PyMOL commands that place a pseudoatom at each C-alpha (Angstrom):
pseudoatom trace, name=CA, resn=MET, resi=1, chain=A, elem=C, hetatm=0, pos=[92.027, -85.117, 106.389]
pseudoatom trace, name=CA, resn=PRO, resi=2, chain=A, elem=C, hetatm=0, pos=[92.741, -81.558, 107.560]
pseudoatom trace, name=CA, resn=ARG, resi=3, chain=A, elem=C, hetatm=0, pos=[90.305, -78.810, 106.666]
pseudoatom trace, name=CA, resn=PRO, resi=4, chain=A, elem=C, hetatm=0, pos=[91.592, -76.455, 103.958]
pseudoatom trace, name=CA, resn=THR, resi=5, chain=A, elem=C, hetatm=0, pos=[92.662, -73.053, 105.153]
pseudoatom trace, name=CA, resn=ARG, resi=6, chain=A, elem=C, hetatm=0, pos=[91.612, -69.869, 103.412]
pseudoatom trace, name=CA, resn=ALA, resi=7, chain=A, elem=C, hetatm=0, pos=[95.009, -69.811, 101.702]
pseudoatom trace, name=CA, resn=HIS, resi=8, chain=A, elem=C, hetatm=0, pos=[94.292, -73.209, 100.114]
pseudoatom trace, name=CA, resn=ILE, resi=9, chain=A, elem=C, hetatm=0, pos=[90.904, -72.209, 98.686]
pseudoatom trace, name=CA, resn=SER, resi=10, chain=A, elem=C, hetatm=0, pos=[91.096, -70.803, 95.178]
pseudoatom trace, name=CA, resn=SER, resi=11, chain=A, elem=C, hetatm=0, pos=[89.625, -67.437, 94.354]
pseudoatom trace, name=CA, resn=ASN, resi=12, chain=A, elem=C, hetatm=0, pos=[87.330, -69.217, 91.884]
pseudoatom trace, name=CA, resn=ALA, resi=13, chain=A, elem=C, hetatm=0, pos=[85.944, -71.374, 94.680]
pseudoatom trace, name=CA, resn=ARG, resi=14, chain=A, elem=C, hetatm=0, pos=[85.349, -68.308, 96.858]
pseudoatom trace, name=CA, resn=ASP, resi=15, chain=A, elem=C, hetatm=0, pos=[83.604, -66.487, 93.989]
pseudoatom trace, name=CA, resn=TRP, resi=16, chain=A, elem=C, hetatm=0, pos=[81.451, -69.507, 93.154]
pseudoatom trace, name=CA, resn=ALA, resi=17, chain=A, elem=C, hetatm=0, pos=[80.498, -69.926, 96.813]
pseudoatom trace, name=CA, resn=GLU, resi=18, chain=A, elem=C, hetatm=0, pos=[79.355, -66.303, 96.994]
pseudoatom trace, name=CA, resn=ASP, resi=19, chain=A, elem=C, hetatm=0, pos=[77.392, -66.644, 93.751]
pseudoatom trace, name=CA, resn=PHE, resi=20, chain=A, elem=C, hetatm=0, pos=[75.725, -69.874, 94.873]
pseudoatom trace, name=CA, resn=ALA, resi=21, chain=A, elem=C, hetatm=0, pos=[74.937, -68.349, 98.290]
pseudoatom trace, name=CA, resn=LEU, resi=22, chain=A, elem=C, hetatm=0, pos=[73.166, -65.437, 96.605]
pseudoatom trace, name=CA, resn=LEU, resi=23, chain=A, elem=C, hetatm=0, pos=[71.306, -67.877, 94.351]
pseudoatom trace, name=CA, resn=GLY, resi=24, chain=A, elem=C, hetatm=0, pos=[70.210, -69.867, 97.399]
pseudoatom trace, name=CA, resn=ASN, resi=25, chain=A, elem=C, hetatm=0, pos=[67.221, -67.552, 97.423]
pseudoatom trace, name=CA, resn=PRO, resi=26, chain=A, elem=C, hetatm=0, pos=[64.561, -69.045, 95.111]
pseudoatom trace, name=CA, resn=VAL, resi=27, chain=A, elem=C, hetatm=0, pos=[63.511, -65.657, 93.739]
pseudoatom trace, name=CA, resn=ARG, resi=28, chain=A, elem=C, hetatm=0, pos=[67.054, -64.787, 92.677]
pseudoatom trace, name=CA, resn=LEU, resi=29, chain=A, elem=C, hetatm=0, pos=[67.598, -68.244, 91.219]
pseudoatom trace, name=CA, resn=GLU, resi=30, chain=A, elem=C, hetatm=0, pos=[64.386, -67.933, 89.191]
pseudoatom trace, name=CA, resn=VAL, resi=31, chain=A, elem=C, hetatm=0, pos=[65.407, -64.449, 88.005]
pseudoatom trace, name=CA, resn=LEU, resi=32, chain=A, elem=C, hetatm=0, pos=[68.717, -65.817, 86.758]
pseudoatom trace, name=CA, resn=LEU, resi=33, chain=A, elem=C, hetatm=0, pos=[66.957, -68.719, 85.030]
pseudoatom trace, name=CA, resn=LEU, resi=34, chain=A, elem=C, hetatm=0, pos=[64.582, -66.289, 83.300]
pseudoatom trace, name=CA, resn=LEU, resi=35, chain=A, elem=C, hetatm=0, pos=[67.421, -63.993, 82.246]
pseudoatom trace, name=CA, resn=ALA, resi=36, chain=A, elem=C, hetatm=0, pos=[69.522, -66.894, 80.984]
pseudoatom trace, name=CA, resn=ASN, resi=37, chain=A, elem=C, hetatm=0, pos=[66.926, -67.114, 78.173]
pseudoatom trace, name=CA, resn=GLY, resi=38, chain=A, elem=C, hetatm=0, pos=[67.402, -63.468, 77.212]
pseudoatom trace, name=CA, resn=PRO, resi=39, chain=A, elem=C, hetatm=0, pos=[67.070, -59.904, 78.521]
pseudoatom trace, name=CA, resn=LYS, resi=40, chain=A, elem=C, hetatm=0, pos=[63.857, -58.844, 80.227]
pseudoatom trace, name=CA, resn=ASN, resi=41, chain=A, elem=C, hetatm=0, pos=[62.543, -55.653, 81.746]
pseudoatom trace, name=CA, resn=THR, resi=42, chain=A, elem=C, hetatm=0, pos=[61.458, -55.391, 85.372]
pseudoatom trace, name=CA, resn=GLY, resi=43, chain=A, elem=C, hetatm=0, pos=[57.752, -55.525, 84.492]
pseudoatom trace, name=CA, resn=VAL, resi=44, chain=A, elem=C, hetatm=0, pos=[58.119, -58.797, 82.595]
pseudoatom trace, name=CA, resn=LEU, resi=45, chain=A, elem=C, hetatm=0, pos=[60.203, -60.310, 85.391]
pseudoatom trace, name=CA, resn=ALA, resi=46, chain=A, elem=C, hetatm=0, pos=[57.784, -59.168, 88.096]
pseudoatom trace, name=CA, resn=LYS, resi=47, chain=A, elem=C, hetatm=0, pos=[54.809, -60.595, 86.221]
pseudoatom trace, name=CA, resn=ALA, resi=48, chain=A, elem=C, hetatm=0, pos=[56.573, -63.920, 85.585]
pseudoatom trace, name=CA, resn=LEU, resi=49, chain=A, elem=C, hetatm=0, pos=[57.399, -64.197, 89.286]
pseudoatom trace, name=CA, resn=GLY, resi=50, chain=A, elem=C, hetatm=0, pos=[54.062, -62.907, 90.584]
pseudoatom trace, name=CA, resn=MET, resi=51, chain=A, elem=C, hetatm=0, pos=[55.783, -60.097, 92.510]
pseudoatom trace, name=CA, resn=SER, resi=52, chain=A, elem=C, hetatm=0, pos=[55.587, -56.347, 92.694]
pseudoatom trace, name=CA, resn=VAL, resi=53, chain=A, elem=C, hetatm=0, pos=[58.339, -54.397, 90.947]
pseudoatom trace, name=CA, resn=PRO, resi=54, chain=A, elem=C, hetatm=0, pos=[59.577, -52.890, 94.266]
pseudoatom trace, name=CA, resn=ALA, resi=55, chain=A, elem=C, hetatm=0, pos=[59.855, -56.358, 95.838]
pseudoatom trace, name=CA, resn=LEU, resi=56, chain=A, elem=C, hetatm=0, pos=[61.740, -57.611, 92.789]
pseudoatom trace, name=CA, resn=ALA, resi=57, chain=A, elem=C, hetatm=0, pos=[64.008, -54.547, 92.736]
pseudoatom trace, name=CA, resn=HIS, resi=58, chain=A, elem=C, hetatm=0, pos=[65.500, -55.594, 96.089]
pseudoatom trace, name=CA, resn=HIS, resi=59, chain=A, elem=C, hetatm=0, pos=[66.667, -58.877, 94.564]
pseudoatom trace, name=CA, resn=LEU, resi=60, chain=A, elem=C, hetatm=0, pos=[67.881, -57.289, 91.335]
pseudoatom trace, name=CA, resn=VAL, resi=61, chain=A, elem=C, hetatm=0, pos=[70.027, -54.784, 93.231]
pseudoatom trace, name=CA, resn=ARG, resi=62, chain=A, elem=C, hetatm=0, pos=[71.728, -57.574, 95.185]
pseudoatom trace, name=CA, resn=MET, resi=63, chain=A, elem=C, hetatm=0, pos=[72.286, -59.557, 91.995]
pseudoatom trace, name=CA, resn=GLN, resi=64, chain=A, elem=C, hetatm=0, pos=[73.655, -56.503, 90.210]
pseudoatom trace, name=CA, resn=LEU, resi=65, chain=A, elem=C, hetatm=0, pos=[76.042, -55.667, 93.059]
pseudoatom trace, name=CA, resn=ARG, resi=66, chain=A, elem=C, hetatm=0, pos=[77.398, -59.224, 92.882]
pseudoatom trace, name=CA, resn=GLY, resi=67, chain=A, elem=C, hetatm=0, pos=[77.744, -58.961, 89.089]
pseudoatom trace, name=CA, resn=LEU, resi=68, chain=A, elem=C, hetatm=0, pos=[75.244, -61.710, 88.275]
pseudoatom trace, name=CA, resn=VAL, resi=69, chain=A, elem=C, hetatm=0, pos=[73.156, -59.347, 86.155]
pseudoatom trace, name=CA, resn=THR, resi=70, chain=A, elem=C, hetatm=0, pos=[73.623, -56.086, 84.306]
pseudoatom trace, name=CA, resn=SER, resi=71, chain=A, elem=C, hetatm=0, pos=[71.036, -53.447, 83.542]
pseudoatom trace, name=CA, resn=LYS, resi=72, chain=A, elem=C, hetatm=0, pos=[70.416, -50.797, 80.928]
pseudoatom trace, name=CA, resn=ARG, resi=73, chain=A, elem=C, hetatm=0, pos=[67.850, -48.043, 81.004]
pseudoatom trace, name=CA, resn=LEU, resi=74, chain=A, elem=C, hetatm=0, pos=[65.830, -47.788, 77.802]
pseudoatom trace, name=CA, resn=GLY, resi=75, chain=A, elem=C, hetatm=0, pos=[63.518, -44.806, 78.157]
pseudoatom trace, name=CA, resn=ARG, resi=76, chain=A, elem=C, hetatm=0, pos=[61.252, -45.554, 81.110]
pseudoatom trace, name=CA, resn=GLU, resi=77, chain=A, elem=C, hetatm=0, pos=[62.215, -49.236, 81.256]
pseudoatom trace, name=CA, resn=VAL, resi=78, chain=A, elem=C, hetatm=0, pos=[65.164, -50.957, 82.861]
pseudoatom trace, name=CA, resn=VAL, resi=79, chain=A, elem=C, hetatm=0, pos=[66.232, -54.096, 81.015]
pseudoatom trace, name=CA, resn=TYR, resi=80, chain=A, elem=C, hetatm=0, pos=[68.241, -56.754, 82.838]
pseudoatom trace, name=CA, resn=ARG, resi=81, chain=A, elem=C, hetatm=0, pos=[70.596, -59.334, 81.365]
pseudoatom trace, name=CA, resn=ALA, resi=82, chain=A, elem=C, hetatm=0, pos=[72.364, -62.281, 82.935]
pseudoatom trace, name=CA, resn=ASN, resi=83, chain=A, elem=C, hetatm=0, pos=[76.124, -61.785, 82.969]
pseudoatom trace, name=CA, resn=PRO, resi=84, chain=A, elem=C, hetatm=0, pos=[77.376, -64.431, 80.507]
pseudoatom trace, name=CA, resn=LEU, resi=85, chain=A, elem=C, hetatm=0, pos=[80.750, -64.694, 82.260]
pseudoatom trace, name=CA, resn=VAL, resi=86, chain=A, elem=C, hetatm=0, pos=[79.056, -65.528, 85.547]
pseudoatom trace, name=CA, resn=LEU, resi=87, chain=A, elem=C, hetatm=0, pos=[76.772, -68.068, 83.859]
pseudoatom trace, name=CA, resn=LYS, resi=88, chain=A, elem=C, hetatm=0, pos=[79.817, -69.719, 82.306]
pseudoatom trace, name=CA, resn=GLY, resi=89, chain=A, elem=C, hetatm=0, pos=[81.647, -69.743, 85.645]
pseudoatom trace, name=CA, resn=LEU, resi=90, chain=A, elem=C, hetatm=0, pos=[78.693, -71.354, 87.406]
pseudoatom trace, name=CA, resn=GLU, resi=91, chain=A, elem=C, hetatm=0, pos=[78.460, -73.918, 84.614]
pseudoatom trace, name=CA, resn=VAL, resi=92, chain=A, elem=C, hetatm=0, pos=[82.152, -74.751, 85.052]
pseudoatom trace, name=CA, resn=ALA, resi=93, chain=A, elem=C, hetatm=0, pos=[81.724, -75.077, 88.821]
pseudoatom trace, name=CA, resn=LEU, resi=94, chain=A, elem=C, hetatm=0, pos=[78.774, -77.435, 88.423]
pseudoatom trace, name=CA, resn=ARG, resi=95, chain=A, elem=C, hetatm=0, pos=[80.597, -79.487, 85.801]
pseudoatom trace, name=CA, resn=ARG, resi=96, chain=A, elem=C, hetatm=0, pos=[83.538, -79.905, 88.161]
pseudoatom trace, name=CA, resn=LEU, resi=97, chain=A, elem=C, hetatm=0, pos=[81.169, -81.366, 90.752]
pseudoatom trace, name=CA, resn=ARG, resi=98, chain=A, elem=C, hetatm=0, pos=[80.172, -84.107, 88.284]
pseudoatom trace, name=CA, resn=PRO, resi=99, chain=A, elem=C, hetatm=0, pos=[83.356, -85.267, 86.601]
pseudoatom trace, name=CA, resn=ASN, resi=100, chain=A, elem=C, hetatm=0, pos=[83.243, -88.014, 83.952]
pseudoatom trace, name=CA, resn=ARG, resi=101, chain=A, elem=C, hetatm=0, pos=[79.579, -87.540, 83.109]
for i in range(1, 101): cmd.bond("trace and resi %d" % i, "trace and resi %d" % (i + 1))
show_as sticks, trace
zoom trace
């Protein structure tokens, strides 16, 4: 069977591949899992992960640039939320990998 060319790969598949590649890092995957249960500020996330806020910030910036999370400044805090559209898209991608189950 011939390998699909870039023209044959859907934009959804390309987006999902980029999202999954970013989530291949265990810290970012854990951040998304934590945020899937509701918004959290950087301090709460850092404590849950056993990391410093600056170390966590590196991951959050990458996730925000990709659109996996959004942030909102509330006074001195920054609160992060998982992007529900991305969560839904990843859910759809995973469901397509396991048809009829």
